[in-house]
N, C-alpha and C positions, 0 to 999 in steps of 0.2 A: 504494499499499499504506499502511494506516494505522501510523504509528509508535507511537501511543498509542490508547487507548480512543476508539472513534467518538464516543461522546457527548461526550467531553472536546474533541476536535476540532471537532465542529459547535458547541460553546458558544462557543469562541473565534474561530471562523470568522464567526459571527454577532454576537458581542459586539464593541464598540469598545475593545478593550484599550489601543489607543495613546492614549485619552483618561482612563483610569482614575485615573492618578496626579495629574491636574489637577482632580478633582472629589471630593466628598464628604470622606472621610478620606485621600484619596490623597497630598495635599500634605504632610501630617505623616509619612505613611509614607515618602516619597520623600525628605524632609529628613533624618530620621532614619537612613533606610538609608544616605545618603551619608555622614553623619557617622561612621557604625559602620565603614563600608567603608574611609574614609580612614585608620583606626587601623592597617590592616594592608597599607598600600601602601609599597612601596620606592619609590626615585627613578624608576626605570624598570621596571617589572613586565610580566611575562607573565600575562594573566589570562583565564581561561575563565569566560564568562557563560552558564552552563547553565540553560536555561528562561528565557533573557533575553527573551522576548517580542519586542515591536516594536523594541527598541534603546535605551530612555531611558538605562539604566546603561551600556551599552556606548558610546553616543556621549559621555556625560559623562566616563567613564574615558579614552577615546581623546583627549579634549580637554586632558587633562593630558600627553599623550606616551606612554601605556602602550599595549603592543602587546596588543590585545583580540581574542578570538575569541568570537563568540555563537553558540551552538547551540540550537535549538528545534525541537520536532516539528510545529509547525503551520505550514503553508506561508504562510498570510497573514501571520503575524508575520515570517517571513523575508523576505518580498516588501516589508513596510513597513520592515524593518531595513536591507535593502539600499539602498532609496531614501534612508533617512535617513544611511546612511554614505556615499554618493555625495555628498549634499548638504552635509554638514557634516564632522565629525571621522570620517575613515576607520576602519573595523575589518572584520574578517572575519566573514562569515555563513555557517553550514553548517546544513542541513536534518538534524536528527538527534535522538537522544535520549540520556537520561542514562545509560542502561545499557549503551550501546555507543558510546562517544566516539570519533570519528576523529581523535585527538590522540596525540602520541607520548607514551612513557613518560617521566617525570619531566621535563616541558617546561613546567609552569606553576608561577609563583610563588603564584598566588593562584586558587582554585577557587570560584565563587559557585553555590550551588544555591538557585535560587528556587522555581520550580513543582514540581520532581521530588519533594520530600518531603511534599508533601501531595496531588499527584495519583496517585501510586502507592500504592494502598490496602493492597497486601499487604507485610507487613514483608520478605519476601525480596527483593521488588523494590526497596525502598528501600535495603536492604543492597547490593544489585548496584549501584546508583547511587552509593553511599559507595565501593565497592570500585573503582569505575572513577576517582571523584575522587581516591582514595588513588594509583592507578596513574599518572595524568597529573601528579601533584604532584612538585615537587622535594623533596628530602630535608628541607629546612627550610621548606617551602611551608605555607600556610595555607588550610583550607577554611571557608567561611561558609555554614552550613545554616540557611535560613530555613523555619520552620514555622508553622502556625496552631494555635492553643490550643484544647483540647477543649472550653474555655467560652466561645469567642469568641461563637458563634451565641446562646447563651443570654443572656449578657449584653446583647448588642446587641438582642434580641427583649425583653428586659425594658425596655430604654432607650427603644425605640420602641412598646411596647405590643402587638407582634405576638406575644408570649408566650401571648396569650390565643386565638389562632387554633389550632385542633385539629392541624392538620398541621404547623405551626411547632413546638408543643410536642412532638409526637412526633419530630420531627427532633432537637431540643434534647437530649431525653432519650437519643436514640440515640448523639449525639456525647458526651454526658457520660459514658455507661457504656462505650463501645466505642472511641469516636474515629472511627468509620465516619460519613461524611456523604453523604446521598441528599437532594438538593433535592426538596420537593414539586413535583409538576407544575404546580400552579396558580402557581407563583413561578419562571417559567423564567428570569429575570434573576438568580437566585441562582447561586453557583460551582456548577460541575458536581461529579461524584462526586469525593470526596477524602478523605483521612485526617487528623484533627485530633489533634495530640499533646498529651499531659501533658508540661509542662516535663521531668521527671524521664525519660519515655520518650524524649525526643530526645536526651539525654545517655548513656542506656543503649545506644541504637542506634549511636552513634557510637563507643561504646567497643567494641561488638560488633565493628564494622567495622575496629578497629585504631587508632582515633585517641585522642589525648589531649586532654580538653576544656581550653581555656583561659579561656574566660568564656562565660556564658549571659545574654543581655541581652533586655530588652523592645524592641520597635520603636516602637509607639504609647504603650506603658505605660499610665498612668492619666489622661494628658492628654485623652484623647478624650472622656472622661466629663464634661468641661466642659458644663453645660446650654446654655451658649451657644456652643458650640464654633465655630461658622462666623463669627460675629460677631468672636469673640477672635482667630481666625486672621488675619482681615482687619485687624487692628490690630498693627503692628509690636511695639508694647510687650507687649500681650497674648501675642502669638505667642512672643516671646520668654520669657515667664513660663513658658508652656506648656513649652517646650523645656527650660528650666531645671528644671522639676518632674520631667521624664522623666530627665533626667541626674542628678538628685539621688537619686532612687529606683531607679535601673537595677540596683544591686547588691542590693537587697532580693528575694530568691528567693521571698520569700512573696507578693509582688505580681504575679509573673510571669503567672499565669492571668487576670488582669484586662487584659492586653494581647493585642489580637487577633493580632498576629505576634510571633514571638520568633526570636532568632538565636543559633545556636551557633558560636562560633570555636574551631577545634581544629587541632592538627597531627598529624603521624604519629607514632605511639608507638615509641619505640625498641626 
């Protein structure tokens, strides 16, 4: 039985998600996400990594001694995560999805929502995932909600020149106007059906779900717009400069839409 839309399951079953964070902009995303997550860790935390894929973050967190449970709706991801757990830092892996978590009430110090907030296209489903996150969080727990920005494809298409492809242009216009992402059939490597948030929408949805926002941050920020990004990232001094730039500008909310990914940290409203 499919836990998610079959097209999304097929996309991740065919795609090499286990390699994504080591290629392209993946290393920047991975490094920034780790820096952000570290801000919200206790000495020993119970952490739910929801939509945790093949286990990159779960393995990293378990390596610090945290009690981590990874939940993902794609069987391939769970198989890979279990193998990773057996070989290195052990964590629990469960096949499941964000709207129906097999976790006890008030059991988690930190809930990380990676894929759910962009692969659930309907707001009622995203709110259901947020409600579940709230249910399993401890009273003083933190949720980190990751989203893709509504401008991400348009900026990337401008950067690459793909904006002049008719299908890509139509896709970008739809995302900019409604947030709905449908990849063109001629570009099967693109992310499967998704919803791309405006930064203000992400905040609003968490407030609707009963959360109090703490901070809204860019992941890649504007650093990925470096015209020689891959060359720069390979150079340690230039890589540090890019990370410094993202840190320096992360509180500038007017720049948030230039970042492909954003993350909202929130706690349960009293």
